[in-house]
C-alpha positions, -999 to 999 in steps of 0.1 A, spaced: 0 0 0 13 35 -8 16 59 20 -8 88 25 2 121 11 -8 158 12 -20 174 -20 4 202 -15 -21 228 -27 -17 261 -8 -46 278 -25 -71 272 3 -69 269 40 -90 241 56 -123 255 69 -143 224 77 -140 188 88 -130 166 59 -148 135 45 -131 103 35 -142 95 0 -135 67 -25 -131 81 -60 -150 60 -86 -140 77 -119 -135 111 -135 -164 131 -149 -166 161 -172 -150 191 -157 -120 172 -144 -137 161 -111 -135 128 -94 -169 113 -86 -175 99 -51 -206 89 -31 -212 93 6 -244 87 24 -265 87 -7 -250 120 -19 -227 126 -49 -195 145 -44 -175 161 -73 -139 162 -60 -112 185 -75 -77 172 -79 -86 136 -73 -78 106 -95 -97 74 -103 -96 45 -78 -81 63 -49 -91 71 -13 -89 108 -3 -98 131 25 -117 160 10 -132 192 22 -167 203 9 -164 237 -8 -200 242 -19 -233 224 -13 -256 221 -43 -291 208 -45 -282 174 -61 -245 172 -52 -216 188 -34 -183 201 -47 -152 192 -28 -114 195 -29 -88 170 -19 -70 178 13 -50 145 17 -45 115 -5 -49 84 17 -44 57 -9 -31 72 -42 -43 60 -76 -17 41 -97 -21 70 -122 -14 98 -98 18 118 -104 34 151 -94 21 181 -113 41 194 -142 36 231 -133 44 250 -101 11 269 -103 -10 238 -106 -38 237 -80 -39 275 -79 -41 285 -115 -74 275 -131 -61 266 -166 -55 229 -160 -74 203 -141 -56 170 -148 -19 175 -144 -18 152 -114 -29 122 -136 -7 103 -160 -14 112 -196 -25 77 -208 -51 77 -180 -62 112 -190 -70 99 -225 -87 67 -212 -109 87 -188 -119 112 -215 -129 84 -238 -150 69 -209 -167 103 -203 -174 107 -240 -190 73 -244 -209 76 -211 -223 110 -222 -234 97 -256 -252 69 -238 -268 90 -210 -278 121 -230 -279 107 -265 -294 73 -256 -268 58 -280 -259 22 -271 -228 2 -281 -209 33 -294 -181 23 -317 -151 41 -302 -123 44 -327 -86 48 -319 -80 82 -303 -58 110 -317 -35 118 -288 -14 149 -286 21 146 -299 33 163 -268 14 166 -235 31 200 -229 42 228 -252 13 222 -276 -6 255 -275 1 281 -302 -27 304 -290 -29 317 -255 -51 343 -238 -33 359 -208 -52 377 -181 -39 409 -167 -49 424 -133 -31 445 -106 2 443 -125 1 406 -128 1 385 -160 -11 349 -161 -45 331 -157 -74 333 -133 -73 312 -101 -97 283 -103 -116 295 -73 -119 333 -80 -112 360 -105 -78 369 -93 -48 365 -117 -21 340 -108 12 357 -119 33 333 -139 68 330 -153 59 302 -177 30 280 -188 40 243 -195 12 237 -220 21 268 -241 46 265 -269 81 272 -256 84 304 -278 52 318 -262 69 313 -229 99 332 -242 75 361 -248 61 363 -213 89 385 -199 87 412 -226 49 411 -224 51 418 -186 72 449 -195 42 462 -215 18 461 -185 28 492 -167 27 517 -197 -8 505 -208 -34 517 -184 -64 494 -176 -49 465 -196 -71 434 -191 -59 407 -214 -31 399 -239 -39 374 -266 -10 357 -285 -10 337 -317 22 320 -327 32 304 -360 57 276 -355 63 276 -393 74 313 -395 84 319 -358 61 349 -358 37 363 -332 5 383 -335 -4 400 -302 -37 417 -291 -39 441 -262 -75 443 -247 -84 474 -227 -116 493 -220 -101 525 -233 -81 531 -264 -43 528 -262 -24 557 -277 -11 546 -311 23 561 -305 26 542 -272 18 509 -289 42 516 -317 70 523 -292 62 492 -272 63 471 -304 97 485 -315 114 489 -281 100 462 -257 88 434 -279 111 412 -299 112 415 -338 93 382 -341 62 401 -329 53 412 -364 19 427 -356 1 442 -325 -35 454 -321 -56 475 -297 -89 459 -288 -119 463 -266 -141 435 -253 -179 434 -252 -188 402 -233 -174 375 -256 -168 397 -286 -135 415 -293 -136 447 -313 -105 460 -330 -97 497 -327 -65 497 -348 -36 475 -358 1 481 -363 23 459 -385 14 426 -402 -22 415 -397 -15 378 -405 10 350 -404 13 317 -423 12 282 -409 23 250 -426 4 218 -419 20 189 -439 16 198 -476 -8 226 -470 -1 263 -461 -27 285 -444 -28 323 -440 -41 331 -405 -52 366 -397 -52 381 -363 -90 378 -361 -93 343 -375 -95 310 -357 -69 282 -360 -67 249 -342 -47 253 -310 -26 221 -308 1 220 -334 13 185 -325 -18 168 -340 -28 190 -369 -21 165 -397 -36 135 -379 -67 156 -371 -71 164 -408 -67 128 -418 -92 117 -393 -118 140 -409 -111 131 -445 -104 94 -441 -123 72 -466 -141 103 -479 -152 107 -515 -179 130 -528 -193 148 -558 -206 178 -538 -200 187 -501 -203 216 -477 -181 225 -447 -200 246 -421 -180 267 -396 -150 262 -419 -127 290 -405 -97 295 -427 -103 262 -445 -84 240 -422 -104 209 -432 -120 223 -464 -89 225 -484 -75 190 -476 -111 176 -481 -112 192 -516 -86 167 -527 -110 139 -521 -140 151 -542 -154 171 -571 -166 203 -553 -168 216 -518 -181 248 -504 -171 262 -470 -189 288 -450 -182 309 -419 -198 339 -403 -164 355 -396 -154 377 -426 -117 376 -417 -117 338 -418 -135 337 -451 -110 361 -466 -82 339 -453 -99 308 -466 -103 322 -501 -66 332 -501 -57 297 -489 -75 280 -517 -54 300 -542 -20 294 -526 -28 257 -523 -39 254 -559 -74 242 -551 -99 254 -578 -127 231 -567 -134 248 -534 -155 280 -528 -160 299 -496 -190 321 -486 -196 343 -457 -227 328 -440 -239 312 -408 -246 275 -409 -284 279 -411 -284 303 -440 -258 281 -458 -279 249 -453 -310 268 -464 -294 280 -496 -286 245 -505 -320 231 -498 -331 204 -523 -295 199 -537 -279 165 -536 -251 166 -511 -229 137 -505 -212 151 -474 -217 178 -448 -189 186 -423 -199 203 -391 -177 221 -366 -201 241 -344 -194 261 -313 -197 246 -278 -235 252 -279 -238 227 -308 -263 228 -336 -293 250 -336 -327 233 -338 -334 248 -372 -299 236 -385 -308 200 -375 -341 204 -392 -325 215 -425 -299 187 -422 -324 160 -418 -346 175 -445 -317 176 -471 -304 142 -459 -268 143 -471 -254 108 -474 -226 114 -449 -221 138 -419 -188 143 -402 -194 161 -369 -165 177 -351 -174 186 -315 -158 204 -286 -186 196 -261 -198 160 -255 -231 170 -240 -243 190 -270 -228 164 -293 -249 137 -276 -280 158 -279 -275 165 -316 -265 129 -325 -296 116 -308 -317 138 -332 -297 128 -362 -300 91 -354 -337 95 -348 -340 110 -383 -324 81 -401 -287 83 -396 -264 55 -383 -235 65 -361 -206 45 -375 -180 56 -350 -167 83 -327 -130 93 -322 -115 113 -293 -92 141 -304 -72 151 -273 -67 187 -283 -61 199 -247 -40 176 -226 -39 184 -188 -75 198 -191 -110 184 -190 -118 196 -225 -130 169 -249 -129 172 -287 -141 144 -310 -150 134 -345 -183 115 -352 -190 97 -385 -226 93 -396 -242 77 -427 -278 76 -439 -294 43 -429 -299 21 -459 
């Protein structure tokens, strides 16, 4: 038997008597699930199959949230965290668990969610796409800034944990942290700094988010005097809830990213997949065994999947509501020599509606965390494309949507985990559907 051990997390002082809990498994959110006296406990920083002493943090109607105070009998998968800020910083939830177990538990959560919410039995779970590295994989980072500190919010409150490095960020982004900290004092009311890095070009695009406009001259001097030359473009932005609004930009507004044989232009206000270590395998997972006469790719972004897919069929049309992404996608079709792909600025519903009655062999979906809108599912099932490939970042909304698609006559051929975010609870996946014969 392994000896008992303290969690070593100084973020909270013990306030109540602890409960001894046996952790059954992990659940979505990175919690360990335990039961005590007919009540469910969701326990932070626990691991499957271990015995812990935990303090209740918050009582809910149907469950309680708790945090590990001491590990009495550790799981075989427990390890020391990779980051000195782990347990305080809210960015990661699973660093204390071996990576192979992280992947296994995420697969279990994915299947269980499809069964519980989607009522889908005997799900065919395909081989996962694991991250090529469990650290250093992020090429996009959103730093928080508050009271002169740069880092990420604590898991338990909106205070910023000041950091010197972030293990999951690309090492070149970590190199940028020190000069970014030098920009904090001159920019009043700075709230966030967003960084996009191209491993192909060794270039950065940086956004500064403030409630009031930064003086252009100040930002120009910071770019030239404090930031390294690899920062090729900087912008001044405001935030309205989840939407960023650009005030002005200095320098290059885009960079280029190479993914296998394909090259993508990515503008500052476009989206690109965050984990550079699995880009090629992710593309292959989407376009495997694909052939089509006509297809559409909804929420296509800069054409990350659309352009490689175009090599497998006669014609494909991508759409996105982001004008910057559509502009990039059109440019990317040209530089990759693809003349059988067209991009339009449109939301998914309007794009599906405009293709009503047309024969579609394939529809690729990559919706936001909220999943498909009800009217989008109605149009999909009415048009009835032969195949649907559904890329999801939320297993709950995926399960809800797959249930409706299966009810309308589709067969779920398989689901594959894509571990886009190691050390975190986030679950990305690819689902393959075909019309029932």
